N, C-alpha and C positions, 0 to 999 in steps of 0.2 A: 474426304471428311470436311464438313463445314467448319469454317473458321469461327472460333468463339467470339461472341459479341464483345465489343469494348465496354469497360465499366462506365457507369455514368460519371460525369465530371463532378468534382467537389463544388458544392454551390458557391457561386461567385459572391453572393451577398454575405454568406457566412465567412468566407475567406477574408473579405474586406474587414469585417468586424474583428476577426481574430488577429489581423495584422496590426491593428492599432493605428495611432496617428502617424502620418507620413512626415519625415524630417525635411528640413529645407535644403539639405545638401546630402551628398553621398547616397543618393536614392537607390542606385543599382545594388550596392552592397547591403543596404538596409532591407530591400525587398528579398534578396537571396537569403540573408541571415534570418529574417522573420519566417519565411516559408520553411527554411531548414529547421528552425527551432520548433515550429508547429509539427513538422514530421517527426522530429526526435521526441516530442512530448506525446505523440500519438493522436494529436487533434486532427491531423490529416492522416488517415490510416493507410497502411500498406495496400497497394493495389488501386488506390483512388486515382482517378484521372484529373489532372489539373486543367483549369480553363485554358483555352488557346491564348497565345501571346496577345492577340488583338483584344479578346474579351478581358484579359487580365489588365492590360494597359488602360482600357476604357474605365473599368471598375475602380482601379486604384487612382486614376488621374495622372498617369505618366505617359511618356511617349512609348510607342511600340518598340522602338530600339532599346529603351531601358528595360522593358519587360523581357525582350529576347535575350539581352545580356545577362539579366538576373537568372533566367531559366537555364542559360548555358552554364553559369557558375554552379547551379545545383546539379546539373548533369556531370560536370567535372568532379564534384564531390561524391558522385555515385549515389545521390539521394533520389534521383529520378532517372527514368530511361525514356527515350523517344522512339516511336515506331510508326511508320507511315500507316495511316488509317486508324490508328488507336490513340494518337496524341501522346502526351507525356504522362507517365504513371509513376507513382511512388514505389520505390523498390527498397529492398534490404541491402545495405552496403556490404561489399565483400570484406573478408578479413575481420569480422567483428567477434570479439571474444570476451567483452566485458560482461559482468553479471547484469541480469535484467530483472527488474521488479515491475510486474504488469499493473501499472497505475492508470493505463488508458487501454482502449479497446484493441489497439495494435501496437503495443510497446515494442520497440526495437532496440537491439544492442547499438552502442555508439560505434562510430567509425574507428577503425584501427588508428591508434595514436591519440585518440581523444581522451582527455582527463574526465572521467565519468564519476560525478557525485550525485547520482540519482537513486541508486538502489541501496537498501538496507539489507545486505546479504553478507553472511559470514562464511569463513572457511568451514568445510564439513567437520563434524566430530572426528577426532583421530581414530576412533574405532569403527567408523562408518563402513570402510572398505571391508574389514574383517567380518562385520555383521552381515554385509551384503553377500559375501562369499559363502558364509554359513547358510544364509537364507536360500540360496540357489542350489546348494548341495542336496542331492537326493530328489530333485524334482520328478524324475522318472519313477521313483518309488513312493511318491506321495499318494496315499490311499484316497485323499479327497479330490485328486486330479485338479488341483488348483482352485477349488471352490472354497467358499467360506460363508457363514451367515451374513446377511446384508448388514446387520448391526455391528459386526466386527468379529475378528478372530478371538477365541477365548483367551489366549495368552496375552493379546494386546489389551483386552478389556481388564484383565487382572492387573497389568502393568499401570493402566490409567487409574484404576482404583487405588493402587498403592501410591501413586503420585499424589492423589488427594489425601490419602491417609497420612502421608508425611507432612502435609500442610495443615493437619488438624481437622480435616473434614472427612469423616468416615463415609465411604462410598461403596455401593455394591454394583455388580455388573448390570443389573436390570435398571440402573439409573444412567447408563452410559450408552451412547451411540457413536460409532466411529464414522467419520465423514471423509470425503475427498478434499481435505484442506479446511482451513479456518473459514474462508469465505462461504464455502458450501455449508459449514456449520452455522454461520450467522444467518444464512438464507433460510435453512430449515427451522432454526430456532425462532426466527421472527414470524415465519408463516404459521408456526404451531400456536402462537399466542395472539395473533392479530388477524384481521381480515382486510380485504381491499378497501381502501379509503380511510383506514384508521390513522389517527394522529400519532406519529412516532417521534420522540425526541432523539436527536442525533447531535453529538457534541460538535462544536465549531471552534477551531479546526478539527478535522477528523481524518482518519485513514480513508482515502477516496473510495475504496471498494465497500466500506461500510455504508456510505451514502448510496452507492449503486445498488446495494441489496435492498434498501428501503424504496428507492425509486423503481427498481425492477419488479418489485412485488406490488407496485401501485399503492404504497402507503404515502401519506402526507407527511413531509418532513417538517418538524418544528426544531429550529436551531437552538442549541443549548450551549451557552458560553463555557467552553472547556476550562477557561482560566478563572471562572467565577468561584467564589467561596462555596463550600459545601452547603452552608445555610441557604444561599440563594438558589442553588440547584434543588435542594430539598423542598423549598417553598413551591417550586414549579411542579415537582413530583407529587406533592401533597394536594395540589389544587384540584385533582380529579379531571383535568382537561386533557390528559394524555391517555392513549390506549396501550402504550409501551414506551420503554426508553432503552437506547443502546448506549452502553457506557464502557469506557476503557480505564479502569482505576489502577491497573498495574502497568506503570511506565508507558503512559499514554503516547500514542503516535499521532502527531509529530513532536509533542512538547517534552516527552520523557518524564512527566510528572507521576508521582506515586501518591494515591489517596491513602491517608493513614486510617487506623482503626476507628478513631472518633468520627472522621468524615464518612466512612462507610456506614457506621451506625446511624448517622443522621439520614443518609440516603435510603438505607434499608427500611427505617422506621417510616419515612415519608411514603415510600412505595407500599408498605403494608397498610398504612391508613387509607390510601386512595385505591388500593387494589391494582396498582400499576405493575405489570410484569417487567422484569429487567432482563435484557439480553446483554451479558457481560463478556467482553472480549479479553481473554487472557493470553493472547498470542505471545506477548513479550514478557510474561511473568518470569521466565528463566533468565532474562537479561539483567540480573541483579549483580552487576560487576562491582558495585560498592560494598557488597556483603551486608546489606541492611537487614535488620530483623523485619521480616515481612509480616504485614497484618494478615489476618485470616481471610479466606475467600469470601466474596460477598454473598453469603447465604445466611438466612435467618428464618426460623419458623414463622409461618404466617405470610411470608413474602414469596412470590413466585419468581425464582431466579434460574436462568439457564446460563451455565458457564460454558464458554466455547474456547477450547484449547487447540494447540497446534504443535507440530514437530519441526516446522520449517525454519524457525528462527534459532532455536536452541540446539538442534541436532544436525540438520542438513536441509538446505533449500530444495534439494531434489526429492525430499519426502513429502508428497502431497497428501499428508495424513493429518486430519484434525479430529475433533470429537466434541460432543455435547454432553455435559453432565446436567441432567434435568430431573425434576420430580417424577416419580414413577408414573403418576397419572398422565404425564405428557409423553413418556417414551413411546407408548403405542401410537400416539398421534404422529410423532416424528418418524417412526418406522414406516407408517403408511405413506407419508409425504415423500420420504426418500426413495421409495420404490417407484415413484413416478419420475424420478430423476436418474437413478442408476441402481445397480444391484449390489453395490458395496465397493469399498476402496480396494485398490490393487493388493492382492495377497502378499506378494513379495515385499512391498513397501510396509505392509502391516507387520510382517515378521521382522524386518529390520528395525522398525520403530519399537517393537516389543523388546528387542535386545538392547537398544540404546537408551530407552526412556529411564530405566532404573539408574543409569549412570549419571544422568543429568548433564547440563552444559559443561564443556571442558574448562577447567580452571585456567589453563594457559590462554585459551581464546578470550575468556572474560578479562584476564589481566591485560591483554593486548587492546581490547575494546576500551578499558579504563584509561590506558595510556593515550589512545587516539582521541578520547574525549578531552583529555587535558591538552593535547596538541591543538585541537580545534579551538578550545577556549583561549589558549595563549595566542594563537594566530589571529583570532578575532580582536583581541585586545590590542595587538600590534598593528594590524592592517585595517581594521574596521571598528575603531573605538566608538563611533557614533551609533553602531548597531546595538540593539538590546537582545541578549540571548541568555536567559537564565540557565544556570547549570542544570543538567539533567539528573534526576534521581537514579535513573537507569535507562534501559531501552537502547536505542541506536541512532537518535537524531536530536538536534536542537531546532527550536522554532525561533527564527530571527526576525525582528522587526526594526523599524527605524531606518529603512532603506531610503536613500536619496532619489532613487529612480523607481518607477513602477516595476514590480516583479517581472512581468513579461518582457519589458525592455532590458532589464538586467540579464535575464536568461538569454535573450537574443544576442546581446553584446558578448556575453561569455561564450556562447556557441561559436561566434566568429573567431574567438581566440582559442578554440579547441577545448572548452570546458562545458560539459553537459550538466545542466541542473534541472530541477523540477520547479515550476512556478508555484507560488503560494496559493493562487486561485484554485488549483486542483484540489486543495484540502478544504475548500468551502463546501459544506453539505448541500447548499442550495445552488452552487455554481455562480454565485454572485459575491463579490468582495474577495479579500485575500491578496489583492495585488500590492499590498504594503508589507508583505512578509514572504519569507522563503524558508524551506526546510533544508537543513544541511546535515546529512548523515555523517557519523563518525565511524562507520564500519570499514572505510577504506584505510590503507596504510598511512602513517603519519606524514610521510614525504609527499604523498599525493594531496593530502589535506593542506599541507603548507603551501604547495605551489598554487592550489586552487584559491586560497585566501589572498595570495599575492596578486593574482589576476583580478579578483573581485575588488581588492583595495585600489588597484590602478583604475579599474572601470569607474568606481564610485568617486575617485578623485578627479576624473576627467570630466569637466563640465562642458566640453565642446559639443 
């Protein structure tokens, strides 16, 4: 059998750009830490082949011995593996058990023992196991033989309709399409209301995969300041310069901000006047751990709004189930589009979601999230008082600014001390900027949050 060809090397020029400025001292540790951080962030994907030590040394401007030692450190950390004839390739470390949030093309779990503050993932709903057992019972007697309509199981459609009914938005099954997660829902929703080359407003900062949806469908991204007042955003929406806008009014990721009823009214009216369709991400709507009185969903007669929901944050990350609530005139379009992608979400996951959705997020888990938010805020005040991190209205993360070091450098130094973070630049919809900020999730236990903030405080205090 022929030996498989080695993968092409990671482009040297791109690697040098990603590494950032070279320090005057401790270059070996810096080079190993930066490459390790890029692997952890997914910017150097699994399976990628690194440049040779000679090519790496020449490109970075270090001695070959420095490059060899840095690569040896990465191999000791089990981040790369070497094989004669194939060079050094990026690998998945053994013993990895931390939650993973796929914010890059090849996101990987952290190494065993790493303090990981990258993912916004919660424990499963306490009834998830019972619902799963019930869902698999009687598979052999299932008259449908495991099939379901592409737009969703009837019982799940009814549960989603009831979900909107409880929120004051009467909904019928012919307005709902079940998808394989929220990102798939965003993708289908955007394709249903725009064409290639259209100008689409995307909040900045934003959930990285929202921007990927726009880029992947060849839409032109127009950044929209997520921290701006609703009046300013409404002015942009009303201008008629956009073909669509992607918004997250319910506990925005990464800032945790909730848009109130007045702000929503301004945005909806502006979209109505200009005829701008809105794709609204409701993934985190269930993360209302403060118990706030929630404003109504962003829907108004005369405005085209597609609401995209998900089960992964509020019920269980293992449920790759999402949905689109759209005007009836668009559900047929969405249905045709999704048949070119898949034939429907997994039936077992739909059954589990149908059983759990009426129960809503677990109150105990929400109480724990609230406590972790307070632990994060208290730790920031103690260890990083120069950072600015407004309290979240809900959601699962804080957006921190005022860093003394660029975000990539902070992430690299943290990685060297066993703390995995996501750099702020990943949340820029255009891929430019964001190096002055970082997202800190509070979905991890309070003791891990506390230790992470101690490490960050020490790094920020070290001016060497």
